[in-house]
VEXSE-980526 format. One record per residue (C-alpha): x, y, z; chain; residue in three letters; residue number from 0. Coordinates in pm, 1 decimal, padded with zeros to 6 digits. Layout:
% residues N
        u        v        w cadena residuo num
        X        Y        Z      A     Ala NUM
...
This chain:
% residues 83
        u        v        w cadena residuo num
  18671.7  05855.0  07260.0      A     Unk   0
  18352.1  06049.7  07327.8      A     Unk   1
  18267.3  06393.7  07198.6      A     Unk   2
  17993.8  06540.9  07415.3      A     Unk   3
  17743.8  06803.2  07301.6      A     Unk   4
  17396.2  06920.8  07401.0      A     Unk   5
  17092.1  07085.0  07246.6      A     Unk   6
  16899.1  07016.1  06934.0      A     Unk   7
  17127.7  07135.5  06660.8      A     Unk   8
  17373.6  06843.5  06691.4      A     Unk   9
  17372.8  06498.4  06854.3      A     Unk  10
  17435.9  06457.9  07231.1      A     Unk  11
  17764.2  06275.1  07164.2      A     Unk  12
  17972.9  06076.2  06916.3      A     Unk  13
  18110.6  05742.8  07032.1      A     Unk  14
  18323.3  05468.9  06889.5      A     Unk  15
  18213.7  05111.2  06926.8      A     Unk  16
  18450.2  04812.3  06988.5      A     Unk  17
  18512.8  04785.0  06617.7      A     Unk  18
  18616.2  05147.4  06591.4      A     Unk  19
  18292.2  05254.3  06414.6      A     Unk  20
  18173.6  05608.9  06502.6      A     Unk  21
  17808.7  05663.0  06593.1      A     Unk  22
  17606.0  05987.1  06624.6      A     Unk  23
  17414.8  05939.2  06945.7      A     Unk  24
  17095.7  06116.0  07058.7      A     Unk  25
  16972.7  06050.5  07416.4      A     Unk  26
  16625.0  06101.3  07546.5      A     Unk  27
  16497.4  06075.5  07909.8      A     Unk  28
  16123.9  06090.5  07843.3      A     Unk  29
  15793.4  05923.0  07924.3      A     Unk  30
  15707.4  05895.0  07548.3      A     Unk  31
  15937.7  05763.7  07276.3      A     Unk  32
  15831.7  05942.9  06965.9      A     Unk  33
  15899.2  05932.6  06589.7      A     Unk  34
  16016.8  06293.6  06623.5      A     Unk  35
  16304.3  06171.7  06844.7      A     Unk  36
  16410.2  05918.4  06584.2      A     Unk  37
  16385.7  06178.3  06306.8      A     Unk  38
  16602.4  06415.8  06509.4      A     Unk  39
  16870.6  06141.3  06560.7      A     Unk  40
  16865.0  06060.7  06190.7      A     Unk  41
  16891.6  06426.6  06074.2      A     Unk  42
  17175.3  06500.9  06310.6      A     Unk  43
  17375.1  06193.7  06207.9      A     Unk  44
  17321.0  06273.6  05840.2      A     Unk  45
  17485.0  06617.5  05890.7      A     Unk  46
  17797.0  06434.6  06030.3      A     Unk  47
  17780.0  06154.0  05772.4      A     Unk  48
  17764.1  05903.5  06055.5      A     Unk  49
  17518.0  05618.6  06135.6      A     Unk  50
  17263.1  05718.0  06396.5      A     Unk  51
  17176.8  05579.9  06735.3      A     Unk  52
  16882.7  05681.6  06960.0      A     Unk  53
  16896.1  05578.1  07330.8      A     Unk  54
  16572.3  05638.8  07512.6      A     Unk  55
  16555.7  05583.5  07888.9      A     Unk  56
  16246.9  05380.5  07991.4      A     Unk  57
  16106.4  05579.3  08277.2      A     Unk  58
  16104.5  05409.4  08618.7      A     Unk  59
  16339.6  05123.4  08504.9      A     Unk  60
  16709.4  05063.4  08461.2      A     Unk  61
  16639.5  04991.7  08090.1      A     Unk  62
  16696.4  05179.1  07768.0      A     Unk  63
  16536.9  05130.5  07431.9      A     Unk  64
  16825.8  05155.0  07184.1      A     Unk  65
  16755.1  05207.8  06812.5      A     Unk  66
  17049.7  05199.6  06573.5      A     Unk  67
  17085.5  05244.3  06196.0      A     Unk  68
  17106.3  04895.1  06039.4      A     Unk  69
  17009.3  04708.3  06360.0      A     Unk  70
  16690.5  04586.2  06523.8      A     Unk  71
  16577.2  04786.6  06829.6      A     Unk  72
  16707.1  04641.1  07151.4      A     Unk  73
  16659.6  04691.6  07523.7      A     Unk  74
  16974.9  04752.8  07712.5      A     Unk  75
  17002.6  04743.7  08098.3      A     Unk  76
  17200.2  05015.7  08271.5      A     Unk  77
  17509.3  04898.4  08442.6      A     Unk  78
  17548.2  04573.7  08240.3      A     Unk  79
  17873.2  04495.1  08066.3      A     Unk  80
  17918.4  04314.9  07736.0      A     Unk  81
  18259.2  04177.4  07834.7      A     Unk  82
């Protein structure tokens, strides 16, 4: 299940991973990945009492920098499947 939102007052959406854990997700499509983006993701997740995730599109590539609470940052490729 995905709950979609937009704006800066709340996260862009909430998703459930394969283990059923809900995540507050903020998405950025920007040239610069900033600490302010991460802070926004963290603050929005705190309001919902959920772990945070920040997905930042790496301009000009099919890749995303994904930062998640409790995990090391990772680069994900658009269109790839984990199954």
